[in-house]
C-alpha positions in Angstrom: 13.0 110.2 117.5 14.1 111.5 114.1 12.1 113.5 111.6 9.4 112.3 109.3 10.3 109.4 106.9 10.3 110.5 103.3 8.9 108.9 100.1 8.9 110.0 96.4 6.4 111.4 94.0 8.2 111.7 90.7 11.6 113.2 91.6 10.4 114.9 94.7 10.7 113.7 98.3 7.5 114.2 100.4 6.5 113.0 103.9 5.6 109.3 104.0 2.3 110.3 105.5 0.2 113.0 103.9 -2.9 114.9 105.0 -6.2 114.3 103.3 -8.1 117.5 103.2 -11.6 116.2 102.6 -13.0 116.0 106.2 -12.5 119.7 106.9 -14.8 120.7 104.0 -17.6 118.1 103.6 -20.7 117.4 105.7 -19.8 117.4 109.5 -16.8 119.7 108.9 -15.2 121.6 111.8 -15.3 125.4 112.1 -12.7 127.3 110.1 -10.4 128.0 113.1 -10.2 124.2 113.9 -9.6 123.4 110.2 -6.7 125.8 110.0 -5.3 124.5 113.3 -5.5 121.0 111.9 -3.5 122.0 108.8 -0.9 123.8 111.0 -0.6 120.7 113.3 0.1 118.6 110.2 3.0 120.9 109.1 4.4 121.0 112.7 4.3 117.2 112.7 6.5 117.0 109.6 3.8 116.5 107.0 4.9 118.0 103.7 2.2 116.6 101.4 -1.4 117.6 101.4 -4.1 116.2 99.1 -7.2 118.2 98.2 -9.8 118.4 95.4 -12.0 121.1 93.9 -15.1 119.0 94.7 -14.4 118.8 98.5 -17.3 121.0 99.6 -20.8 120.7 101.1 -22.5 121.0 97.7 -22.4 123.0 94.4 -22.7 126.4 96.3 -19.2 126.2 97.9 -17.3 124.3 95.3 -13.6 124.7 95.8 -14.0 125.2 99.6 -11.2 122.8 100.5 -8.6 124.2 98.0 -9.2 127.8 99.4 -9.0 126.5 103.0 -5.7 124.7 102.3 -4.3 127.8 100.6 -5.3 129.9 103.7 -3.8 127.3 106.1 -0.5 127.4 104.1 -0.1 131.1 104.1 3.5 132.0 105.0 4.5 128.3 104.9 3.8 127.5 101.3 7.4 126.5 100.6 7.3 123.7 103.1 4.5 121.8 101.4 3.6 120.0 98.2 -0.1 120.2 97.4 -2.0 117.7 95.2 -5.5 118.4 93.9 -8.0 116.7 91.6 -10.6 117.5 89.0 -13.3 115.6 87.2 -15.9 115.4 90.0 -18.7 117.9 90.2 -21.2 118.7 93.0 -24.9 119.0 92.7 -27.6 120.9 94.7 -28.2 119.0 98.0 -24.7 117.6 98.1 -24.8 114.9 95.3 -21.7 114.0 93.3 -21.4 113.8 89.5 -18.7 113.2 87.0 -17.3 115.3 84.1 -14.3 114.0 82.3 -14.6 116.1 79.1 -11.4 117.8 78.1 -13.1 121.2 77.9 -14.3 120.8 81.5 -11.0 119.6 82.9 -9.1 122.5 81.2 -11.4 125.0 83.0 -11.2 122.9 86.3 -7.4 123.1 86.4 -7.5 126.9 85.9 -10.0 127.2 88.8 -7.7 125.1 91.0 -4.6 127.2 90.2 -6.6 130.3 91.1 -7.9 129.0 94.4 -4.6 127.5 95.5 -2.8 130.7 94.5 -0.1 129.0 92.6 1.4 129.2 89.1 1.9 125.4 88.8 0.1 122.6 90.6 2.5 120.0 92.1 0.3 117.0 91.4 -2.9 117.1 89.4 -5.1 114.0 89.4 -8.0 113.0 87.3 -10.6 112.3 90.0 -12.6 109.4 88.6 -13.3 107.9 85.1 -16.4 109.3 83.5 -18.2 106.5 81.6 -19.3 109.1 79.0 -15.8 110.2 78.1 -13.0 107.9 76.9 -10.1 107.7 79.4 -7.7 108.6 76.7 -9.4 112.0 76.2 -9.5 112.8 79.9 -5.9 111.7 80.5 -4.9 113.5 77.3 -5.7 116.8 79.1 -3.2 115.8 81.8 -0.6 115.3 79.1 -1.3 118.8 77.7 -1.0 120.3 81.3 2.3 118.6 81.8 3.6 119.8 78.5 2.4 123.4 79.0 3.8 123.5 82.6 0.5 124.1 84.4 1.1 121.0 86.4 4.4 119.4 87.6 3.1 115.8 87.9 0.1 113.9 86.7 -1.9 111.4 88.6 -5.2 109.4 88.4 -7.6 108.3 91.0 -10.0 105.4 91.2 -8.5 103.6 88.2 -8.2 99.8 87.8 -4.9 98.2 86.6 -5.8 98.2 82.9 -6.8 101.9 83.1 -3.5 102.7 84.9 -1.5 101.1 82.2 -3.6 103.0 79.5 -3.1 106.3 81.4 0.6 105.8 81.7 0.8 105.1 77.9 -1.2 108.3 77.1 1.2 110.2 79.3 4.3 108.7 77.7 5.4 106.9 80.9 5.0 110.0 83.0 2.2 108.9 85.4 3.5 109.9 88.8 0.7 108.7 91.2 -2.4 106.6 91.6 -4.9 107.4 94.4 -7.3 104.6 95.2 -9.3 103.5 98.1 -7.4 101.1 100.3 -7.9 100.1 104.0 -8.0 97.0 106.2 -11.7 96.7 105.3 -11.2 97.5 101.6 -8.3 95.5 100.1 -9.6 95.1 96.6 -7.0 97.6 95.2 -4.1 95.3 96.2 -3.5 94.7 92.4 -3.2 98.4 91.7 -0.8 98.8 94.6 1.3 95.9 93.3 1.3 97.4 89.8 2.4 100.8 91.1 5.2 99.2 93.1 6.4 97.4 89.9 6.2 100.6 87.8 7.7 102.9 90.5 4.5 105.0 90.6 3.4 106.5 94.0 0.3 104.8 95.4 -1.8 107.1 97.6 -4.4 105.1 99.7 -7.5 107.3 100.4 -9.7 106.5 103.4 -6.9 104.3 104.9 -9.0 103.9 108.1 -12.2 102.9 106.2 -13.8 106.4 105.6 -15.1 109.4 107.6 -16.7 108.2 110.8 -15.5 104.6 110.3 -12.1 104.9 112.1 -13.6 102.9 115.0 -13.7 99.9 112.6 -10.0 99.3 113.2 -10.4 96.5 115.8 -9.2 92.9 116.0 -5.5 92.5 115.1 -4.9 96.2 114.6 -6.0 97.0 118.1 -4.1 94.0 119.5 -0.8 95.1 117.8 -1.5 98.7 118.8 -1.9 97.7 122.5 1.3 95.7 122.4 3.2 98.9 121.2 1.2 101.3 123.3 -0.1 103.2 120.1 -3.5 103.6 118.4 -4.8 101.0 115.9 -4.7 103.9 113.4 -0.9 104.1 113.7 -0.6 100.4 113.2 -2.8 100.6 110.1 -0.6 103.3 108.5 2.6 101.4 109.4 1.2 98.3 107.9 0.5 100.2 104.7 4.0 101.7 104.6 5.5 98.3 104.9 3.6 97.0 101.8 5.8 98.9 99.3 8.1 101.9 99.3 5.7 103.6 96.8 2.9 103.8 99.4 2.0 107.2 100.8 -1.2 107.1 102.9 -3.2 110.3 103.1 -5.4 110.0 106.2 -8.0 112.7 106.5 -8.2 114.7 109.7 -10.5 117.3 111.2 -8.7 117.7 114.5 -5.1 118.5 115.3 -4.7 115.4 117.5 -5.8 113.0 114.7 -3.1 114.1 112.2 -0.4 114.2 115.0 -1.2 110.6 115.8 -1.2 109.6 112.1 2.2 111.4 111.5 3.8 109.4 114.3 3.1 106.1 112.4 6.4 106.5 110.4 8.3 105.8 113.7 6.4 102.5 114.3 8.3 99.4 113.2 6.2 96.2 112.9 7.7 92.7 113.1 7.3 90.2 110.2 4.9 88.2 112.5 2.8 91.3 113.2 2.6 92.1 109.4 1.5 88.6 108.7 -1.1 88.8 111.4 -2.4 92.1 109.9 -2.4 90.7 106.4 -4.6 87.8 107.5 
């Protein structure tokens, strides 16, 4: 079995399967030792792309928890990995989520992320979600500034529809490198965004590819059937199905246990037949 398959974000080759950091920092998170062990297991399995966000935390009191944890897990192995983070979500007392897409907020947010990650430049910085109170052009305009001043290498957006993606790419002068949207067997409504990204050559990063934290058991039916035929988990089948959709797709399954990310990483070695893909598409 060869090494991990590669895909591109901008001009950079990253592992075709990334690690989503969210589960090791939100409600129900593992202890710190297990979280670090999960990050190390990802690296050992060939994962070279990790996705985090400043808002991945329990609530407003430990804002930035995931970025700090990822930085700790990468100590001594930083050169092996490309880290993406996001800004524009805030956390409230009691664990609620809110939005802030104001340029002045995002400028402060990126500085906080640089500090917590311990880097001079963020590989991929993504605007986390449109804020209805702030025009998208203003929020994405900050990403353009950050590209121009070198604080970030690549710019991305998350939870954008096709029109918003086109608008963001225009604001960035054609430099939009990635779109991160929810996509799973149970949530296929972002197929148009995936197709647009494939057409434009923009990386498409499906978040919650298994349906969300605690919903991984929902992969039954054809995904289980195909998995049984290959002697692998339905999760591997799900990721292989996504990878077959377009060469811009880079799923970022979350994991809070080493075994989970090892299983996900192995999906790049699973080849599905046309008949199997048709069945899974159904």
